[in-house]
Biotite code that builds the C-alpha atoms (Angstrom):
import biotite.structure as struc

atoms = struc.array([
    struc.Atom([-0.125, 0.331, -0.322], chain_id="A", res_id=1, res_name="MET", atom_name="CA", element="C"),
    struc.Atom([1.380, 3.436, -1.294], chain_id="A", res_id=2, res_name="THR", atom_name="CA", element="C"),
    struc.Atom([2.187, 5.929, 2.154], chain_id="A", res_id=3, res_name="SER", atom_name="CA", element="C"),
    struc.Atom([0.290, 9.352, 1.752], chain_id="A", res_id=4, res_name="LEU", atom_name="CA", element="C"),
    struc.Atom([1.833, 10.280, 5.076], chain_id="A", res_id=5, res_name="ALA", atom_name="CA", element="C"),
    struc.Atom([3.840, 13.436, 5.110], chain_id="A", res_id=6, res_name="ILE", atom_name="CA", element="C"),
    struc.Atom([7.794, 12.737, 5.874], chain_id="A", res_id=7, res_name="PRO", atom_name="CA", element="C"),
    struc.Atom([8.739, 12.931, 9.007], chain_id="A", res_id=8, res_name="ALA", atom_name="CA", element="C"),
    struc.Atom([10.663, 16.004, 10.371], chain_id="A", res_id=9, res_name="ARG", atom_name="CA", element="C"),
    struc.Atom([14.067, 15.634, 9.639], chain_id="A", res_id=10, res_name="ARG", atom_name="CA", element="C"),
    struc.Atom([16.865, 17.903, 11.702], chain_id="A", res_id=11, res_name="PRO", atom_name="CA", element="C"),
    struc.Atom([18.446, 21.508, 10.473], chain_id="A", res_id=12, res_name="VAL", atom_name="CA", element="C"),
    struc.Atom([21.571, 22.741, 10.678], chain_id="A", res_id=13, res_name="LEU", atom_name="CA", element="C"),
    struc.Atom([20.554, 24.112, 14.088], chain_id="A", res_id=14, res_name="ALA", atom_name="CA", element="C"),
    struc.Atom([19.843, 20.690, 15.393], chain_id="A", res_id=15, res_name="ASP", atom_name="CA", element="C"),
    struc.Atom([23.253, 19.518, 14.135], chain_id="A", res_id=16, res_name="ALA", atom_name="CA", element="C"),
    struc.Atom([25.218, 21.850, 16.108], chain_id="A", res_id=17, res_name="LEU", atom_name="CA", element="C"),
    struc.Atom([22.872, 21.331, 19.105], chain_id="A", res_id=18, res_name="ALA", atom_name="CA", element="C"),
    struc.Atom([25.246, 19.508, 20.884], chain_id="A", res_id=19, res_name="PRO", atom_name="CA", element="C"),
    struc.Atom([28.162, 22.184, 20.635], chain_id="A", res_id=20, res_name="ARG", atom_name="CA", element="C"),
    struc.Atom([25.420, 24.556, 21.971], chain_id="A", res_id=21, res_name="LEU", atom_name="CA", element="C"),
    struc.Atom([24.745, 22.752, 24.892], chain_id="A", res_id=22, res_name="SER", atom_name="CA", element="C"),
    struc.Atom([28.127, 23.068, 26.305], chain_id="A", res_id=23, res_name="ARG", atom_name="CA", element="C"),
    struc.Atom([27.700, 26.899, 26.242], chain_id="A", res_id=24, res_name="ALA", atom_name="CA", element="C"),
    struc.Atom([23.785, 27.267, 27.070], chain_id="A", res_id=25, res_name="VAL", atom_name="CA", element="C"),
    struc.Atom([22.654, 25.123, 30.222], chain_id="A", res_id=26, res_name="PRO", atom_name="CA", element="C"),
    struc.Atom([19.117, 24.458, 28.485], chain_id="A", res_id=27, res_name="SER", atom_name="CA", element="C"),
    struc.Atom([17.601, 23.445, 25.594], chain_id="A", res_id=28, res_name="PRO", atom_name="CA", element="C"),
    struc.Atom([15.256, 26.402, 25.951], chain_id="A", res_id=29, res_name="TRP", atom_name="CA", element="C"),
    struc.Atom([18.068, 28.949, 26.435], chain_id="A", res_id=30, res_name="LEU", atom_name="CA", element="C"),
    struc.Atom([19.558, 27.233, 23.197], chain_id="A", res_id=31, res_name="ALA", atom_name="CA", element="C"),
    struc.Atom([16.258, 27.496, 21.404], chain_id="A", res_id=32, res_name="ASP", atom_name="CA", element="C"),
    struc.Atom([16.357, 31.757, 22.653], chain_id="A", res_id=33, res_name="VAL", atom_name="CA", element="C"),
    struc.Atom([20.180, 32.266, 21.498], chain_id="A", res_id=34, res_name="ALA", atom_name="CA", element="C"),
    struc.Atom([19.119, 30.723, 18.110], chain_id="A", res_id=35, res_name="LEU", atom_name="CA", element="C"),
    struc.Atom([16.281, 32.822, 17.341], chain_id="A", res_id=36, res_name="VAL", atom_name="CA", element="C"),
    struc.Atom([18.027, 35.733, 18.612], chain_id="A", res_id=37, res_name="LEU", atom_name="CA", element="C"),
    struc.Atom([20.875, 34.917, 16.537], chain_id="A", res_id=38, res_name="ALA", atom_name="CA", element="C"),
    struc.Atom([18.395, 34.928, 13.511], chain_id="A", res_id=39, res_name="GLY", atom_name="CA", element="C"),
    struc.Atom([17.035, 37.777, 14.226], chain_id="A", res_id=40, res_name="THR", atom_name="CA", element="C"),
    struc.Atom([20.540, 39.903, 14.009], chain_id="A", res_id=41, res_name="LEU", atom_name="CA", element="C"),
    struc.Atom([21.804, 38.119, 11.276], chain_id="A", res_id=42, res_name="VAL", atom_name="CA", element="C"),
    struc.Atom([18.287, 39.734, 9.275], chain_id="A", res_id=43, res_name="VAL", atom_name="CA", element="C"),
    struc.Atom([18.994, 42.732, 10.396], chain_id="A", res_id=44, res_name="ALA", atom_name="CA", element="C"),
    struc.Atom([22.323, 42.959, 9.768], chain_id="A", res_id=45, res_name="LEU", atom_name="CA", element="C"),
    struc.Atom([21.127, 42.327, 6.307], chain_id="A", res_id=46, res_name="SER", atom_name="CA", element="C"),
    struc.Atom([18.313, 44.410, 6.092], chain_id="A", res_id=47, res_name="ALA", atom_name="CA", element="C"),
    struc.Atom([21.490, 47.641, 5.842], chain_id="A", res_id=48, res_name="GLN", atom_name="CA", element="C"),
    struc.Atom([22.211, 46.302, 2.435], chain_id="A", res_id=49, res_name="VAL", atom_name="CA", element="C"),
    struc.Atom([20.426, 47.675, 0.306], chain_id="A", res_id=50, res_name="THR", atom_name="CA", element="C"),
    struc.Atom([19.960, 49.042, -2.837], chain_id="A", res_id=51, res_name="ILE", atom_name="CA", element="C"),
    struc.Atom([17.473, 52.408, -2.887], chain_id="A", res_id=52, res_name="PRO", atom_name="CA", element="C"),
    struc.Atom([14.369, 52.237, -5.090], chain_id="A", res_id=53, res_name="LEU", atom_name="CA", element="C"),
    struc.Atom([11.313, 54.969, -5.154], chain_id="A", res_id=54, res_name="PRO", atom_name="CA", element="C"),
    struc.Atom([8.926, 52.509, -3.542], chain_id="A", res_id=55, res_name="ILE", atom_name="CA", element="C"),
    struc.Atom([10.479, 48.889, -2.026], chain_id="A", res_id=56, res_name="VAL", atom_name="CA", element="C"),
    struc.Atom([14.489, 49.051, -1.463], chain_id="A", res_id=57, res_name="PRO", atom_name="CA", element="C"),
    struc.Atom([15.960, 45.569, -3.034], chain_id="A", res_id=58, res_name="ILE", atom_name="CA", element="C"),
    struc.Atom([18.182, 44.371, 0.357], chain_id="A", res_id=59, res_name="THR", atom_name="CA", element="C"),
    struc.Atom([19.931, 41.620, 1.538], chain_id="A", res_id=60, res_name="GLY", atom_name="CA", element="C"),
    struc.Atom([16.966, 40.566, 3.982], chain_id="A", res_id=61, res_name="GLN", atom_name="CA", element="C"),
    struc.Atom([15.005, 37.621, 1.501], chain_id="A", res_id=62, res_name="THR", atom_name="CA", element="C"),
    struc.Atom([18.408, 36.227, 1.526], chain_id="A", res_id=63, res_name="LEU", atom_name="CA", element="C"),
    struc.Atom([18.670, 36.199, 5.085], chain_id="A", res_id=64, res_name="ALA", atom_name="CA", element="C"),
    struc.Atom([15.118, 34.759, 5.743], chain_id="A", res_id=65, res_name="VAL", atom_name="CA", element="C"),
    struc.Atom([16.093, 31.440, 3.649], chain_id="A", res_id=66, res_name="ILE", atom_name="CA", element="C"),
    struc.Atom([19.103, 31.510, 4.711], chain_id="A", res_id=67, res_name="VAL", atom_name="CA", element="C"),
    struc.Atom([17.971, 31.766, 8.744], chain_id="A", res_id=68, res_name="VAL", atom_name="CA", element="C"),
    struc.Atom([14.833, 29.385, 8.092], chain_id="A", res_id=69, res_name="GLY", atom_name="CA", element="C"),
    struc.Atom([16.386, 26.323, 6.559], chain_id="A", res_id=70, res_name="ALA", atom_name="CA", element="C"),
    struc.Atom([19.492, 26.817, 9.051], chain_id="A", res_id=71, res_name="ALA", atom_name="CA", element="C"),
    struc.Atom([16.778, 26.939, 12.394], chain_id="A", res_id=72, res_name="LEU", atom_name="CA", element="C"),
    struc.Atom([13.987, 24.941, 11.120], chain_id="A", res_id=73, res_name="GLY", atom_name="CA", element="C"),
    struc.Atom([10.121, 26.050, 10.212], chain_id="A", res_id=74, res_name="SER", atom_name="CA", element="C"),
    struc.Atom([9.318, 27.434, 13.991], chain_id="A", res_id=75, res_name="ARG", atom_name="CA", element="C"),
    struc.Atom([12.557, 28.598, 15.359], chain_id="A", res_id=76, res_name="ARG", atom_name="CA", element="C"),
    struc.Atom([12.680, 30.241, 11.442], chain_id="A", res_id=77, res_name="GLY", atom_name="CA", element="C"),
    struc.Atom([9.434, 31.736, 11.879], chain_id="A", res_id=78, res_name="ALA", atom_name="CA", element="C"),
    struc.Atom([9.989, 32.853, 15.856], chain_id="A", res_id=79, res_name="ALA", atom_name="CA", element="C"),
    struc.Atom([13.155, 34.899, 14.355], chain_id="A", res_id=80, res_name="ALA", atom_name="CA", element="C"),
    struc.Atom([11.516, 36.908, 11.907], chain_id="A", res_id=81, res_name="LEU", atom_name="CA", element="C"),
    struc.Atom([8.392, 37.593, 14.539], chain_id="A", res_id=82, res_name="LEU", atom_name="CA", element="C"),
    struc.Atom([11.317, 38.466, 16.861], chain_id="A", res_id=83, res_name="THR", atom_name="CA", element="C"),
    struc.Atom([12.728, 41.059, 14.293], chain_id="A", res_id=84, res_name="TYR", atom_name="CA", element="C"),
    struc.Atom([9.528, 42.274, 13.557], chain_id="A", res_id=85, res_name="LEU", atom_name="CA", element="C"),
    struc.Atom([8.595, 43.273, 17.459], chain_id="A", res_id=86, res_name="ALA", atom_name="CA", element="C"),
    struc.Atom([11.792, 44.698, 18.292], chain_id="A", res_id=87, res_name="VAL", atom_name="CA", element="C"),
    struc.Atom([11.668, 47.154, 15.033], chain_id="A", res_id=88, res_name="GLY", atom_name="CA", element="C"),
    struc.Atom([8.454, 48.385, 15.659], chain_id="A", res_id=89, res_name="LEU", atom_name="CA", element="C"),
    struc.Atom([9.087, 48.628, 18.905], chain_id="A", res_id=90, res_name="ALA", atom_name="CA", element="C"),
    struc.Atom([12.075, 51.520, 17.859], chain_id="A", res_id=91, res_name="GLY", atom_name="CA", element="C"),
    struc.Atom([15.247, 49.733, 17.331], chain_id="A", res_id=92, res_name="ALA", atom_name="CA", element="C"),
    struc.Atom([16.898, 50.390, 14.108], chain_id="A", res_id=93, res_name="PRO", atom_name="CA", element="C"),
    struc.Atom([16.765, 46.935, 12.134], chain_id="A", res_id=94, res_name="VAL", atom_name="CA", element="C"),
    struc.Atom([14.984, 47.656, 9.302], chain_id="A", res_id=95, res_name="PHE", atom_name="CA", element="C"),
    struc.Atom([15.983, 49.167, 6.475], chain_id="A", res_id=96, res_name="ALA", atom_name="CA", element="C"),
    struc.Atom([18.400, 52.154, 6.677], chain_id="A", res_id=97, res_name="GLY", atom_name="CA", element="C"),
    struc.Atom([18.404, 51.670, 10.378], chain_id="A", res_id=98, res_name="LEU", atom_name="CA", element="C"),
    struc.Atom([14.647, 52.926, 10.663], chain_id="A", res_id=99, res_name="THR", atom_name="CA", element="C"),
    struc.Atom([12.873, 51.321, 13.423], chain_id="A", res_id=100, res_name="GLY", atom_name="CA", element="C"),
    struc.Atom([9.380, 52.383, 15.023], chain_id="A", res_id=101, res_name="SER", atom_name="CA", element="C"),
    struc.Atom([5.785, 51.561, 14.772], chain_id="A", res_id=102, res_name="VAL", atom_name="CA", element="C"),
    struc.Atom([5.525, 54.089, 11.854], chain_id="A", res_id=103, res_name="ALA", atom_name="CA", element="C"),
    struc.Atom([6.841, 51.384, 10.062], chain_id="A", res_id=104, res_name="ALA", atom_name="CA", element="C"),
    struc.Atom([3.378, 50.015, 9.649], chain_id="A", res_id=105, res_name="VAL", atom_name="CA", element="C"),
    struc.Atom([1.752, 53.108, 7.045], chain_id="A", res_id=106, res_name="MET", atom_name="CA", element="C"),
    struc.Atom([5.111, 52.629, 4.883], chain_id="A", res_id=107, res_name="THR", atom_name="CA", element="C"),
    struc.Atom([4.959, 50.846, 1.142], chain_id="A", res_id=108, res_name="PRO", atom_name="CA", element="C"),
    struc.Atom([7.519, 48.314, 2.110], chain_id="A", res_id=109, res_name="SER", atom_name="CA", element="C"),
    struc.Atom([6.050, 47.055, 5.089], chain_id="A", res_id=110, res_name="PHE", atom_name="CA", element="C"),
    struc.Atom([3.865, 44.229, 4.403], chain_id="A", res_id=111, res_name="GLY", atom_name="CA", element="C"),
    struc.Atom([7.284, 42.589, 2.995], chain_id="A", res_id=112, res_name="PHE", atom_name="CA", element="C"),
    struc.Atom([8.681, 42.485, 6.320], chain_id="A", res_id=113, res_name="ILE", atom_name="CA", element="C"),
    struc.Atom([5.305, 40.968, 7.539], chain_id="A", res_id=114, res_name="LEU", atom_name="CA", element="C"),
    struc.Atom([5.554, 38.287, 4.652], chain_id="A", res_id=115, res_name="GLY", atom_name="CA", element="C"),
    struc.Atom([9.217, 37.813, 5.853], chain_id="A", res_id=116, res_name="PHE", atom_name="CA", element="C"),
    struc.Atom([7.654, 35.498, 8.812], chain_id="A", res_id=117, res_name="ILE", atom_name="CA", element="C"),
    struc.Atom([6.199, 32.628, 6.934], chain_id="A", res_id=118, res_name="PRO", atom_name="CA", element="C"),
    struc.Atom([8.227, 33.018, 4.258], chain_id="A", res_id=119, res_name="ALA", atom_name="CA", element="C"),
    struc.Atom([11.127, 31.680, 7.065], chain_id="A", res_id=120, res_name="ALA", atom_name="CA", element="C"),
    struc.Atom([8.311, 29.225, 8.222], chain_id="A", res_id=121, res_name="PHE", atom_name="CA", element="C"),
    struc.Atom([8.427, 27.523, 4.622], chain_id="A", res_id=122, res_name="VAL", atom_name="CA", element="C"),
    struc.Atom([12.117, 27.799, 4.140], chain_id="A", res_id=123, res_name="ALA", atom_name="CA", element="C"),
    struc.Atom([12.325, 25.384, 7.658], chain_id="A", res_id=124, res_name="GLY", atom_name="CA", element="C"),
    struc.Atom([9.597, 22.719, 6.370], chain_id="A", res_id=125, res_name="TRP", atom_name="CA", element="C"),
    struc.Atom([11.599, 21.980, 3.199], chain_id="A", res_id=126, res_name="PHE", atom_name="CA", element="C"),
    struc.Atom([14.668, 22.072, 5.388], chain_id="A", res_id=127, res_name="ALA", atom_name="CA", element="C"),
    struc.Atom([13.366, 19.770, 7.903], chain_id="A", res_id=128, res_name="GLU", atom_name="CA", element="C"),
    struc.Atom([12.265, 17.215, 4.849], chain_id="A", res_id=129, res_name="ARG", atom_name="CA", element="C"),
    struc.Atom([15.652, 17.288, 3.899], chain_id="A", res_id=130, res_name="ALA", atom_name="CA", element="C"),
    struc.Atom([15.243, 19.425, 1.042], chain_id="A", res_id=131, res_name="TRP", atom_name="CA", element="C"),
    struc.Atom([18.069, 21.628, 2.402], chain_id="A", res_id=132, res_name="ASP", atom_name="CA", element="C"),
    struc.Atom([20.814, 19.182, 1.179], chain_id="A", res_id=133, res_name="ARG", atom_name="CA", element="C"),
    struc.Atom([21.284, 19.010, -2.199], chain_id="A", res_id=134, res_name="THR", atom_name="CA", element="C"),
    struc.Atom([21.345, 22.517, -4.274], chain_id="A", res_id=135, res_name="PRO", atom_name="CA", element="C"),
    struc.Atom([18.692, 21.476, -6.870], chain_id="A", res_id=136, res_name="LEU", atom_name="CA", element="C"),
    struc.Atom([15.791, 20.228, -4.374], chain_id="A", res_id=137, res_name="LEU", atom_name="CA", element="C"),
    struc.Atom([17.096, 23.389, -1.859], chain_id="A", res_id=138, res_name="ALA", atom_name="CA", element="C"),
    struc.Atom([17.051, 25.836, -4.616], chain_id="A", res_id=139, res_name="LEU", atom_name="CA", element="C"),
    struc.Atom([13.383, 24.422, -5.504], chain_id="A", res_id=140, res_name="GLY", atom_name="CA", element="C"),
    struc.Atom([12.220, 24.746, -1.856], chain_id="A", res_id=141, res_name="GLY", atom_name="CA", element="C"),
    struc.Atom([13.953, 28.719, -1.177], chain_id="A", res_id=142, res_name="PHE", atom_name="CA", element="C"),
    struc.Atom([12.252, 29.748, -4.784], chain_id="A", res_id=143, res_name="VAL", atom_name="CA", element="C"),
    struc.Atom([8.906, 28.234, -3.345], chain_id="A", res_id=144, res_name="ALA", atom_name="CA", element="C"),
    struc.Atom([9.777, 30.692, 0.262], chain_id="A", res_id=145, res_name="ALA", atom_name="CA", element="C"),
    struc.Atom([11.414, 33.628, -1.503], chain_id="A", res_id=146, res_name="SER", atom_name="CA", element="C"),
    struc.Atom([7.357, 33.894, -3.339], chain_id="A", res_id=147, res_name="VAL", atom_name="CA", element="C"),
    struc.Atom([5.802, 34.381, -0.087], chain_id="A", res_id=148, res_name="VAL", atom_name="CA", element="C"),
    struc.Atom([6.848, 37.559, 0.646], chain_id="A", res_id=149, res_name="PRO", atom_name="CA", element="C"),
    struc.Atom([4.783, 39.134, -2.200], chain_id="A", res_id=150, res_name="PHE", atom_name="CA", element="C"),
    struc.Atom([2.053, 37.294, -1.422], chain_id="A", res_id=151, res_name="LEU", atom_name="CA", element="C"),
    struc.Atom([1.420, 39.469, 1.468], chain_id="A", res_id=152, res_name="ILE", atom_name="CA", element="C"),
    struc.Atom([3.589, 42.454, 0.669], chain_id="A", res_id=153, res_name="GLY", atom_name="CA", element="C"),
    struc.Atom([2.097, 43.374, -3.184], chain_id="A", res_id=154, res_name="VAL", atom_name="CA", element="C"),
    struc.Atom([-1.416, 43.509, -1.643], chain_id="A", res_id=155, res_name="PRO", atom_name="CA", element="C"),
    struc.Atom([-0.127, 45.727, 1.552], chain_id="A", res_id=156, res_name="TYR", atom_name="CA", element="C"),
    struc.Atom([1.673, 47.879, -0.916], chain_id="A", res_id=157, res_name="MET", atom_name="CA", element="C"),
    struc.Atom([-1.169, 48.206, -2.944], chain_id="A", res_id=158, res_name="ALA", atom_name="CA", element="C"),
    struc.Atom([-3.442, 49.668, 0.463], chain_id="A", res_id=159, res_name="TRP", atom_name="CA", element="C"),
    struc.Atom([-0.800, 51.747, 0.738], chain_id="A", res_id=160, res_name="ILE", atom_name="CA", element="C"),
    struc.Atom([-0.038, 53.390, -2.398], chain_id="A", res_id=161, res_name="LEU", atom_name="CA", element="C"),
    struc.Atom([-3.599, 53.345, -3.340], chain_id="A", res_id=162, res_name="ASN", atom_name="CA", element="C"),
    struc.Atom([-6.169, 53.241, -0.022], chain_id="A", res_id=163, res_name="GLY", atom_name="CA", element="C"),
    struc.Atom([-3.801, 55.581, 1.826], chain_id="A", res_id=164, res_name="VAL", atom_name="CA", element="C"),
    struc.Atom([-1.903, 57.777, -0.199], chain_id="A", res_id=165, res_name="MET", atom_name="CA", element="C"),
    struc.Atom([-4.151, 58.377, -2.964], chain_id="A", res_id=166, res_name="GLY", atom_name="CA", element="C"),
    struc.Atom([-1.965, 57.314, -5.801], chain_id="A", res_id=167, res_name="LEU", atom_name="CA", element="C"),
    struc.Atom([-4.278, 55.302, -7.885], chain_id="A", res_id=168, res_name="GLY", atom_name="CA", element="C"),
    struc.Atom([-1.553, 52.463, -9.362], chain_id="A", res_id=169, res_name="TYR", atom_name="CA", element="C"),
    struc.Atom([-3.323, 50.321, -11.850], chain_id="A", res_id=170, res_name="ASP", atom_name="CA", element="C"),
    struc.Atom([-2.383, 46.380, -11.183], chain_id="A", res_id=171, res_name="LEU", atom_name="CA", element="C"),
    struc.Atom([0.439, 47.299, -14.060], chain_id="A", res_id=172, res_name="ALA", atom_name="CA", element="C"),
    struc.Atom([1.476, 49.883, -12.032], chain_id="A", res_id=173, res_name="GLY", atom_name="CA", element="C"),
    struc.Atom([1.885, 48.094, -9.163], chain_id="A", res_id=174, res_name="ILE", atom_name="CA", element="C"),
    struc.Atom([3.326, 44.647, -10.519], chain_id="A", res_id=175, res_name="LEU", atom_name="CA", element="C"),
    struc.Atom([5.795, 47.253, -12.285], chain_id="A", res_id=176, res_name="ALA", atom_name="CA", element="C"),
    struc.Atom([7.101, 48.683, -8.310], chain_id="A", res_id=177, res_name="VAL", atom_name="CA", element="C"),
    struc.Atom([6.756, 46.011, -6.586], chain_id="A", res_id=178, res_name="GLY", atom_name="CA", element="C"),
    struc.Atom([7.292, 42.943, -8.455], chain_id="A", res_id=179, res_name="VAL", atom_name="CA", element="C"),
    struc.Atom([9.146, 43.051, -11.536], chain_id="A", res_id=180, res_name="VAL", atom_name="CA", element="C"),
    struc.Atom([12.231, 44.831, -9.856], chain_id="A", res_id=181, res_name="PRO", atom_name="CA", element="C"),
    struc.Atom([12.362, 41.764, -7.974], chain_id="A", res_id=182, res_name="PHE", atom_name="CA", element="C"),
    struc.Atom([12.366, 38.987, -9.870], chain_id="A", res_id=183, res_name="ILE", atom_name="CA", element="C"),
    struc.Atom([15.602, 38.437, -10.782], chain_id="A", res_id=184, res_name="ALA", atom_name="CA", element="C"),
    struc.Atom([17.299, 39.165, -7.256], chain_id="A", res_id=185, res_name="GLY", atom_name="CA", element="C"),
    struc.Atom([14.764, 36.658, -5.959], chain_id="A", res_id=186, res_name="GLY", atom_name="CA", element="C"),
    struc.Atom([16.318, 33.972, -8.031], chain_id="A", res_id=187, res_name="LEU", atom_name="CA", element="C"),
    struc.Atom([19.727, 35.401, -7.474], chain_id="A", res_id=188, res_name="VAL", atom_name="CA", element="C"),
    struc.Atom([19.230, 35.130, -3.344], chain_id="A", res_id=189, res_name="LYS", atom_name="CA", element="C"),
    struc.Atom([17.572, 31.488, -4.088], chain_id="A", res_id=190, res_name="ALA", atom_name="CA", element="C"),
    struc.Atom([20.381, 30.407, -5.876], chain_id="A", res_id=191, res_name="GLY", atom_name="CA", element="C"),
    struc.Atom([22.823, 31.393, -3.254], chain_id="A", res_id=192, res_name="LEU", atom_name="CA", element="C"),
    struc.Atom([21.084, 30.165, -0.502], chain_id="A", res_id=193, res_name="ALA", atom_name="CA", element="C"),
    struc.Atom([20.816, 26.629, -2.075], chain_id="A", res_id=194, res_name="ALA", atom_name="CA", element="C"),
    struc.Atom([24.309, 26.893, -2.372], chain_id="A", res_id=195, res_name="LEU", atom_name="CA", element="C"),
    struc.Atom([25.081, 28.161, 1.174], chain_id="A", res_id=196, res_name="LEU", atom_name="CA", element="C"),
    struc.Atom([22.990, 25.771, 2.919], chain_id="A", res_id=197, res_name="ILE", atom_name="CA", element="C"),
    struc.Atom([23.939, 22.326, 1.322], chain_id="A", res_id=198, res_name="PRO", atom_name="CA", element="C"),
    struc.Atom([27.625, 23.682, 1.676], chain_id="A", res_id=199, res_name="ALA", atom_name="CA", element="C"),
    struc.Atom([26.861, 24.396, 5.411], chain_id="A", res_id=200, res_name="ALA", atom_name="CA", element="C"),
    struc.Atom([25.609, 20.620, 5.656], chain_id="A", res_id=201, res_name="TRP", atom_name="CA", element="C"),
    struc.Atom([28.728, 19.277, 3.744], chain_id="A", res_id=202, res_name="ARG", atom_name="CA", element="C"),
    struc.Atom([31.297, 21.095, 6.168], chain_id="A", res_id=203, res_name="LEU", atom_name="CA", element="C"),
    struc.Atom([29.323, 19.823, 9.514], chain_id="A", res_id=204, res_name="VAL", atom_name="CA", element="C"),
    struc.Atom([29.312, 15.943, 7.964], chain_id="A", res_id=205, res_name="ARG", atom_name="CA", element="C"),
    struc.Atom([33.620, 16.885, 7.517], chain_id="A", res_id=206, res_name="ARG", atom_name="CA", element="C"),
    struc.Atom([33.768, 18.418, 11.193], chain_id="A", res_id=207, res_name="VAL", atom_name="CA", element="C"),
    struc.Atom([31.842, 15.512, 12.734], chain_id="A", res_id=208, res_name="ASP", atom_name="CA", element="C"),
    struc.Atom([34.125, 12.131, 11.145], chain_id="A", res_id=209, res_name="GLU", atom_name="CA", element="C"),
    struc.Atom([36.933, 14.236, 11.818], chain_id="A", res_id=210, res_name="ARG", atom_name="CA", element="C"),
])
């Protein structure tokens, strides 16, 4: 009989490093907190790598979101991005351009930040199914994760531009400023992540063999 069950969760990179981290951290719960905070820091630093555009800037965040999600797994990855969102809204300068405040909610790019949370979850979900072990499978999973922020970010941007600012963008205009400029960069970032994560797994295996 053919089984239709969802494949069991496999260890992610953070799980492979957990025995080493446990020597420095007294409890598994604190180890998870440390991993989440480390993921938050990686995303915050990557947000400062920015190419300015008129409406939504190109940043290094998407690459960091995919890498953090895949390395930490779905739940810890999503928690890292939720923490990133919370500290940014609280005023910490973690968003692009060293900005951060509750006023970010009314910017056209804020919907993409919201979309980073499920995007990290999706990248982690694929990693938990061992898609992150080989570049080809990793690329498929990471491209899927890269699409997620647009599913939230583009409608949110349209609402801000048209509903709040009254600029009157049509669908073609929204796609021109919120999707088209990011397609090539998104594919490149997914490709880089699909090279980095399997390479990190190879390094971990070599260290374990030694």
